[in-house]
C-alpha positions as CSV (number, residue, x, y, z in Angstrom):
1,M,39.6,40.7,17.7
2,A,36.7,39.2,19.7
3,T,34.3,40.6,17.1
4,T,36.2,38.9,14.3
5,L,36.3,35.6,16.2
6,L,32.5,35.9,16.9
7,L,31.8,36.8,13.3
8,S,33.9,33.8,12.1
9,L,32.1,31.4,14.3
10,L,28.7,32.7,13.2
11,L,29.6,32.4,9.5
12,L,31.1,28.9,9.9
13,S,28.6,27.4,12.3
14,P,25.9,26.6,9.7
15,L,28.5,24.8,7.7
16,T,29.9,23.0,10.7
17,F,26.7,22.0,12.3
18,S,24.5,21.4,9.3
19,V,23.1,17.9,8.9
20,P,23.2,16.6,5.4
21,T,19.8,15.7,4.1
22,P,19.5,12.3,2.4
23,M,18.7,12.5,-1.3
24,P,15.4,10.9,-2.2
25,T,15.7,7.6,-4.0
26,P,14.4,8.1,-7.5
27,T,11.7,5.8,-8.7
28,P,12.9,3.7,-11.6
29,S,11.5,4.7,-14.9
30,P,8.7,2.3,-16.1
31,T,9.6,-0.4,-18.6
32,P,8.0,-0.4,-22.0
33,L,5.8,-3.3,-20.9
34,V,4.6,-1.3,-17.8
35,R,3.8,1.7,-19.9
36,S,2.0,-0.2,-22.6
37,T,0.0,-2.3,-20.2
38,C,-0.9,0.7,-18.0
39,N,-2.1,2.6,-21.1
40,A,-5.1,0.2,-21.0
41,T,-6.0,1.0,-17.4
42,T,-8.4,3.6,-15.9
43,Y,-5.8,5.0,-13.5
44,Y,-2.6,5.2,-15.6
45,D,-0.5,7.2,-13.1
46,L,-1.5,4.9,-10.3
47,C,-0.7,1.8,-12.4
48,V,2.7,3.1,-13.4
49,A,3.6,4.3,-9.9
50,S,2.5,1.0,-8.3
51,L,4.3,-1.2,-10.8
52,S,7.4,1.0,-11.0
53,S,7.8,0.9,-7.2
54,D,7.9,-2.9,-7.3
55,P,11.3,-4.4,-8.4
56,A,9.5,-7.5,-9.8
57,A,7.9,-5.3,-12.5
58,A,11.2,-4.7,-14.1
59,A,11.6,-8.4,-14.6
60,A,8.0,-9.0,-15.7
61,R,7.7,-10.6,-19.2
62,D,4.0,-10.2,-19.7
63,P,0.8,-8.5,-18.5
64,T,-0.1,-11.5,-16.4
65,A,2.9,-10.9,-14.2
66,L,2.0,-7.2,-13.9
67,S,-1.6,-8.0,-13.0
68,S,-0.3,-10.3,-10.3
69,I,1.8,-7.5,-8.9
70,L,-1.2,-5.2,-8.7
71,V,-3.4,-7.8,-7.2
72,S,-0.7,-8.5,-4.6
73,R,-0.4,-4.9,-3.8
74,A,-4.2,-4.6,-3.5
75,A,-4.2,-7.7,-1.1
76,A,-1.6,-5.9,1.1
77,D,-3.8,-2.8,1.1
78,A,-6.8,-4.8,2.0
79,A,-4.9,-6.4,4.9
80,N,-3.7,-3.0,6.1
81,A,-7.3,-1.6,5.9
82,S,-8.6,-4.6,7.9
83,A,-6.0,-3.9,10.6
84,A,-6.8,-0.2,10.6
85,A,-10.5,-0.8,11.0
86,A,-9.9,-3.3,13.8
87,S,-7.7,-0.8,15.5
88,L,-10.3,1.9,15.2
89,A,-12.9,-0.5,16.5
90,G,-10.7,-1.3,19.5
91,A,-10.3,2.4,20.3
92,A,-14.1,3.0,20.2
93,A,-16.1,2.0,23.3
94,A,-17.6,-1.5,22.8
95,A,-21.1,-0.2,23.2
96,E,-20.8,2.4,20.5
97,P,-22.5,1.6,17.2
98,S,-19.4,2.6,15.3
99,S,-17.4,-0.1,17.1
100,A,-19.7,-2.8,15.7
101,A,-19.6,-1.3,12.3
102,L,-15.8,-1.0,12.3
103,R,-15.5,-4.7,13.4
104,A,-17.7,-5.6,10.5
105,C,-15.6,-3.4,8.2
106,A,-12.4,-5.2,9.4
107,A,-14.1,-8.5,8.4
108,K,-15.1,-7.1,5.0
109,Y,-11.5,-6.0,4.3
110,A,-10.2,-9.4,5.4
111,A,-12.7,-11.0,3.0
112,A,-11.4,-8.7,0.2
113,R,-7.8,-9.8,1.1
114,D,-8.9,-13.4,0.8
115,A,-10.6,-12.8,-2.5
116,L,-7.5,-11.2,-3.9
117,G,-5.5,-14.3,-2.7
118,R,-7.9,-16.4,-4.7
119,A,-7.4,-14.1,-7.7
120,L,-3.6,-14.6,-7.5
121,A,-4.1,-18.4,-7.6
122,A,-6.4,-18.0,-10.6
123,L,-3.9,-15.8,-12.4
124,A,-1.2,-18.4,-11.7
125,A,-3.4,-21.1,-13.3
126,A,-4.3,-18.8,-16.2
127,E,-8.0,-18.9,-15.1
128,Y,-8.6,-15.2,-16.0
129,D,-12.4,-15.3,-15.7
130,Y,-12.1,-16.5,-12.1
131,A,-9.4,-14.0,-11.4
132,F,-11.7,-11.3,-12.8
133,V,-14.6,-12.4,-10.5
134,H,-12.4,-12.5,-7.4
135,V,-10.9,-9.1,-8.0
136,G,-14.3,-7.7,-8.7
137,A,-15.6,-9.2,-5.4
138,A,-12.7,-7.7,-3.6
139,A,-13.5,-4.3,-4.9
140,E,-17.1,-4.6,-3.6
141,Y,-16.3,-5.5,0.0
142,P,-15.2,-2.0,0.9
143,R,-18.4,-0.6,-0.5
144,A,-20.3,-2.8,1.8
145,C,-18.3,-1.4,4.7
146,R,-19.4,2.1,3.8
147,A,-23.0,1.0,3.5
148,L,-22.8,-0.3,7.1
149,F,-22.2,3.2,8.2
150,R,-25.0,4.7,6.0
151,R,-27.6,2.2,7.3
152,Q,-27.1,3.0,11.0
153,A,-29.7,5.2,12.7
154,P,-28.6,7.8,13.5
155,R,-26.2,7.8,10.5
156,L,-22.6,7.2,11.5
157,T,-19.7,9.2,10.2
158,F,-17.5,7.1,7.9
159,P,-13.9,7.3,9.2
160,A,-11.7,9.4,6.8
161,E,-8.9,6.9,7.2
162,I,-11.1,4.0,6.1
163,A,-12.5,6.1,3.2
164,R,-9.0,6.8,1.9
165,R,-8.2,3.1,2.1
166,E,-11.4,2.2,0.3
167,D,-10.6,4.6,-2.5
168,A,-7.0,3.3,-2.9
169,L,-8.2,-0.4,-2.9
170,E,-10.9,0.3,-5.4
171,R,-8.5,2.1,-7.8
172,L,-6.0,-0.8,-7.6
173,C,-8.7,-3.3,-8.2
174,T,-10.0,-1.3,-11.1
175,D,-6.6,-1.2,-12.8
176,A,-6.1,-5.0,-12.0
177,L,-9.4,-5.7,-13.7
178,D,-8.5,-3.6,-16.7
179,I,-5.3,-5.7,-17.1
180,I,-7.0,-9.0,-16.5
181,T,-9.5,-8.0,-19.3
182,L,-6.5,-7.8,-21.6
183,L,-5.5,-11.3,-20.7
184,G,-8.8,-12.8,-21.7
185,D,-8.5,-11.4,-25.2
């Protein structure tokens, strides 16, 4: 009897005490406009994923709106990278060369964010040449950050976290530039 009761408890316990796992929220499928616009970009998968994850893309009526979404996302990434670099600089001893380089990187990413803000204003005014210039400048600021680390003697190690953010921002800017190029045609 005790064995049967124990066996019953063991068999039922996983069912009784299991915690349901939430189902992942599916990413909405891209609209035809998103697919056709992203076909013209360098990083198609990134473009589709970035736009499909933003609810505003479903309501977009033209590539200008889609480029604005990518530029906004890039601006948010630049702001986050600036905060990450500032945080790393704060964690490093003030006398360390990496602290100064990280503070300069935080400023470079803040400048990239500002340039992307100007690009958004240019897109809203249909000034696509200016938007292109501002997004191009925003893509260059992170490269200047990496160069700061290379120029130090002895050479400093570029933080992996900042390298990942640099790559992500560069890819978003590249796709935004690809779409802005379509707008000027």
